[in-house]
C-alpha positions in Angstrom: 17.2 4.8 -3.3 14.0 2.9 -2.7 10.7 4.7 -2.3 7.8 3.4 -0.2 4.2 3.8 -1.3 0.9 3.5 0.6 -1.8 1.6 -1.3 -5.3 1.9 0.0 -8.6 0.6 -1.2 -7.4 -2.9 -1.7 -9.9 -5.8 -2.2 -9.9 -8.1 0.8 -8.8 -10.9 -1.5 -5.7 -9.1 -2.7 -2.5 -10.9 -1.9 1.0 -9.5 -1.5 2.0 -11.4 -4.7 -0.8 -10.0 -6.8 0.0 -6.5 -5.5 3.6 -6.9 -6.5 2.7 -8.1 -9.9 0.3 -5.2 -10.5 2.9 -2.6 -9.5 5.7 -4.3 -11.6 4.2 -2.5 -14.7 5.8 0.7 -13.3 9.2 -0.7 -12.5 11.2 -2.8 -10.1 9.2 -3.7 -7.0 11.5 -4.2 -4.0 8.7 -5.4 -1.7 5.0 -5.5 -1.5 2.9 -6.3 1.6 -0.8 -6.4 2.2 -1.4 -5.5 5.9 -3.5 -8.1 7.8 -5.4 -8.1 11.1 -3.4 -9.7 13.9 -6.3 -11.6 15.3 -8.2 -12.8 12.2 -5.3 -12.8 9.6 -7.7 -11.1 7.1 -6.6 -8.1 5.0 -7.2 -4.7 6.4 -7.7 -3.2 2.9 -4.4 -1.5 2.5 -0.7 -2.2 2.0 2.7 -0.9 1.1 4.8 -1.2 -2.0 8.5 -0.3 -2.2 9.7 0.7 -5.6 13.5 0.7 -6.4 13.7 4.4 -7.4 11.8 7.6 -6.7 11.1 8.0 -10.4 9.4 4.5 -10.5 7.4 5.4 -7.4 6.2 8.7 -9.0 5.3 6.7 -12.2 3.3 4.3 -10.1 1.4 7.1 -8.4 0.7 8.8 -11.7 -0.4 5.6 -13.5 -2.2 3.6 -10.7 -3.8 6.2 -8.4 -7.6 6.1 -8.8 -7.4 3.1 -11.1 -9.5 -0.1 -10.6 -7.6 -3.2 -9.3 -9.5 -6.4 -8.4 -12.8 -4.6 -8.4 -11.8 -1.6 -6.2 -10.4 1.8 -6.9 -6.9 2.3 -5.5 -5.4 5.2 -3.5 -1.7 5.4 -4.2 0.6 7.9 -2.5 4.0 8.3 -0.8 4.0 6.5 2.5 4.4 8.6 5.7 7.3 7.8 8.1 6.2 5.4 10.9 4.8 7.4 13.8 4.0 10.5 11.7 0.3 9.6 11.3 -2.6 11.2 13.2 -3.3 10.8 16.9 -4.2 7.4 18.2 -7.3 6.8 20.3 -6.4 6.4 23.9 -6.9 2.9 25.4 -7.0 4.4 28.9 -10.4 4.2 30.6 -11.2 6.8 33.2 
């Protein structure tokens, strides 16, 4: 079963393709995506990588967390399920 990883600390010039190639050293990469701003299209500095097995995902965390990539130190950990993050700021104005 595939395992999704959160990757933070990305350089703003990192592409999904370069992210995929970097994580391929730890196993089969099912998908890699750098998250971009909706308005500007520029990178937001983080992304997600899906490894084909949990063992490969754990290897990627062990090998790549806190390592430099394209001039920045990465944060690599298991991604949280959508909607399980912290509270969002309210857009309601009183």
